[in-house]
C-alpha positions as CSV (number, residue, x, y, z in Angstrom):
1,M,-31.5,2.8,-27.8
2,E,-28.8,0.7,-29.3
3,A,-27.8,-2.6,-27.6
4,I,-24.3,-4.0,-27.8
5,H,-23.6,-7.6,-26.7
6,I,-20.2,-8.2,-25.2
7,H,-19.1,-11.6,-23.8
8,N,-16.2,-11.5,-21.4
9,I,-14.6,-13.2,-18.4
10,V,-14.2,-11.5,-15.1
11,E,-10.5,-11.3,-14.3
12,K,-10.6,-9.6,-10.9
13,D,-13.4,-10.1,-8.4
14,G,-16.0,-7.3,-8.6
15,E,-14.5,-5.6,-11.6
16,I,-15.5,-5.6,-15.3
17,F,-13.4,-3.7,-17.9
18,V,-15.1,-2.7,-21.1
19,K,-13.2,-1.0,-23.9
20,G,-13.9,0.0,-27.5
21,L,-17.5,1.1,-27.1
22,P,-18.9,3.5,-29.7
23,C,-19.6,6.1,-27.0
24,K,-18.7,9.7,-26.8
25,H,-17.5,11.7,-23.7
26,G,-20.5,12.9,-21.7
27,Q,-22.9,10.5,-23.4
28,H,-25.3,8.8,-21.0
29,V,-25.3,5.0,-21.1
30,E,-27.2,2.3,-19.2
31,M,-25.4,-1.0,-18.4
32,I,-27.1,-4.3,-17.6
33,V,-24.8,-7.1,-16.5
34,L,-26.1,-10.7,-16.9
35,I,-24.1,-13.3,-15.0
36,E,-24.0,-16.7,-16.7
37,N,-25.0,-19.7,-14.6
38,S,-21.7,-21.6,-14.2
39,D,-23.6,-24.9,-13.7
40,A,-24.9,-24.7,-17.3
41,H,-21.4,-25.0,-18.7
42,S,-20.3,-27.9,-16.4
43,L,-22.7,-30.6,-17.6
44,T,-20.5,-33.7,-18.1
45,A,-21.4,-36.8,-20.0
46,R,-21.9,-38.6,-16.6
47,R,-24.3,-35.9,-15.3
48,L,-26.2,-36.0,-18.6
49,R,-26.6,-39.8,-18.4
50,Q,-27.8,-39.5,-14.8
51,S,-30.2,-36.7,-15.5
52,G,-32.8,-39.0,-17.0
53,L,-32.8,-37.2,-20.4
54,V,-30.9,-40.0,-22.2
55,G,-33.4,-42.7,-23.0
56,L,-36.4,-40.6,-22.1
57,W,-38.4,-41.9,-25.1
58,K,-37.2,-45.5,-25.0
59,D,-40.5,-47.0,-23.7
60,R,-42.8,-44.9,-25.8
61,K,-44.9,-47.1,-28.2
62,D,-46.0,-44.1,-30.3
63,I,-42.5,-43.2,-31.4
64,E,-41.0,-45.8,-33.8
65,D,-37.9,-43.8,-34.8
66,S,-36.7,-41.4,-32.1
67,V,-34.1,-39.7,-34.3
68,S,-36.8,-39.0,-37.0
69,Y,-39.2,-37.8,-34.3
70,A,-36.6,-35.4,-32.8
71,R,-35.9,-34.0,-36.2
72,Q,-39.6,-33.4,-36.8
73,L,-39.9,-31.6,-33.5
74,R,-36.9,-29.3,-34.3
75,E,-38.2,-28.5,-37.8
76,K,-41.7,-27.7,-36.3
77,A,-40.1,-25.4,-33.6
78,Q,-38.0,-23.6,-36.3
79,R,-41.1,-22.9,-38.4
80,R,-42.9,-21.3,-35.4
81,R,-40.1,-18.6,-35.2
82,E,-40.7,-17.5,-38.8
């Protein structure tokens, strides 16, 4: 089964219009609709500061350089995916 990812914005409540699919007349298809969480896109700088994430490591004695530590964590996570 081939998967096609289409990102679109709903223009009319309850309706989705999809055009240009590589489908033939009579071909059976299965559609799965994933609705994005609108809160995930509305994180403002104020809400981020209030979330407790900013400064999370400030009192840790085992982390001397938080920028370097974060870089090491990202590199380690990327190697796990390989």
